[in-house]
Structure formats: C-alpha cells, structure tokens
C-alpha positions as a printed NumPy array, in Angstrom:
array([[ -0.009,  -0.018,   0.04 ],
       [  1.363,   3.362,  -0.953],
       [  1.343,   6.507,   1.077],
       [ -1.108,   8.136,  -1.187],
       [ -3.564,   5.229,  -0.88 ],
       [ -3.409,   5.352,   2.93 ],
       [ -4.055,   9.13 ,   2.901],
       [ -6.993,   8.764,   0.612],
       [ -8.351,   5.869,   2.646],
       [ -7.746,   7.47 ,   6.065],
       [ -9.322,  10.78 ,   4.954],
       [-12.304,   9.294,   3.168],
       [-14.761,   9.997,   5.86 ],
       [-14.089,  13.436,   7.628],
       [-17.301,  13.258,   9.601],
       [-16.335,   9.951,  11.25 ],
       [-12.796,  11.268,  11.886],
       [-14.236,  14.411,  13.498],
       [-16.494,  12.329,  15.719],
       [-13.573,  10.084,  16.681],
       [-11.528,  13.117,  17.551],
       [-14.122,  14.623,  19.735],
       [-14.846,  11.423,  21.482],
       [-11.149,  10.691,  22.27 ],
       [-10.801,  14.364,  23.368],
       [-13.724,  14.032,  25.859],
       [-12.231,  10.646,  27.183],
       [ -8.886,  12.197,  27.577],
       [-10.441,  15.327,  29.424],
       [-12.397,  13.011,  31.719],
       [ -9.061,  11.167,  32.469],
       [ -7.261,  14.408,  33.244],
       [-10.256,  15.538,  35.382],
       [-10.191,  12.32 ,  37.401],
       [ -6.405,  12.916,  37.888],
       [ -6.82 ,  16.406,  39.182],
       [ -9.633,  15.476,  41.58 ],
       [ -7.509,  12.534,  42.75 ],
       [ -4.617,  14.886,  43.557],
       [ -6.84 ,  16.868,  45.971],
       [ -9.066,  14.446,  47.621],
       [ -9.64 ,  10.856,  46.427],
       [ -6.317,   9.239,  45.402],
       [ -8.23 ,   6.22 ,  44.144],
       [ -9.498,   8.324,  41.283],
       [ -6.064,   8.752,  39.886],
       [ -5.818,   5.165,  38.568],
       [ -8.989,   5.215,  36.429],
       [ -7.845,   8.69 ,  35.278],
       [ -4.638,   7.154,  34.031],
       [ -6.466,   4.298,  32.448],
       [ -8.705,   6.649,  30.552],
       [ -5.77 ,   8.835,  29.35 ],
       [ -4.249,   6.136,  26.989],
       [ -7.402,   5.08 ,  25.056],
       [ -8.547,   8.719,  24.888],
       [ -5.382,   9.794,  23.441],
       [ -5.25 ,   6.959,  20.895],
       [ -8.791,   7.565,  19.737],
       [ -8.213,  11.326,  19.425],
       [ -5.008,  10.784,  17.436],
       [ -6.718,   8.433,  15.1  ],
       [ -9.505,  10.848,  14.477],
       [ -6.855,  13.672,  13.982],
       [ -4.961,  11.499,  11.513],
       [ -8.194,  11.07 ,   9.525],
       [ -8.906,  14.846,   9.5  ],
       [ -5.309,  15.652,   8.444],
       [ -5.426,  12.96 ,   5.789],
       [ -8.604,  14.488,   4.395],
       [ -7.09 ,  17.952,   4.195],
       [ -3.822,  16.571,   2.701],
       [ -5.666,  14.44 ,   0.095],
       [ -7.396,  17.766,  -1.062],
       [ -3.867,  19.265,  -1.386],
       [ -2.662,  16.32 ,  -3.397],
       [ -5.739,  16.46 ,  -5.707],
       [ -4.934,  20.096,  -6.523],
       [ -1.256,  19.53 ,  -7.354],
       [ -1.062,  18.419, -10.996],
       [  1.809,  16.226, -11.998],
       [  4.353,  17.916, -14.419],
       [  3.656,  17.339, -18.037],
       [  5.779,  14.914, -19.874],
       [  5.656,  17.022, -22.992],
       [  7.921,  19.991, -22.827],
       [  7.319,  22.418, -25.696]])
C-alpha cells in the first residue's frame, strides 16, 4: 500500500474522523479531570484517570490523522503532475 492510498483511505470520511477526535478528546479530558480530583481528595480516582488517558489519546490521534489525511488529500488533488511534453 502506498502512502497516497493510505492518505485517501484514512481521509475518506471526515465526519467519522471528527466524531472520533471529539470522543477521544472527551475521554482524555475526563481522565485528566479524574487525575486532578484525585490529587486533591480521592487518591483512588487517579488510577481510572490514568487508564482513561491512553485510550482517549489513541482515539483522538486516530481521528486527527483522519482529519489531517482528508485535508492533505485535497492538497494532493490540487497539485497536478508535471507534463511529460515540454514544448
């Protein structure tokens, strides 16, 4: 699989990528919030907060890659390959 095919496939559905990015960001934010609350009062909340950080980060990054790939594929479509005929 070439890089261009990966970019086109990853950026094929920007609405799904946006949804994944937002879901991952919310999960990540909940994890950070649990860690912050755990530092003040309930130390037990830090462990679920740490557990939520990693999947939230992975989902958000996957969604961001899809968004970036969509924008980058639009740039690739605008760039025309050089003509083989030089007059």
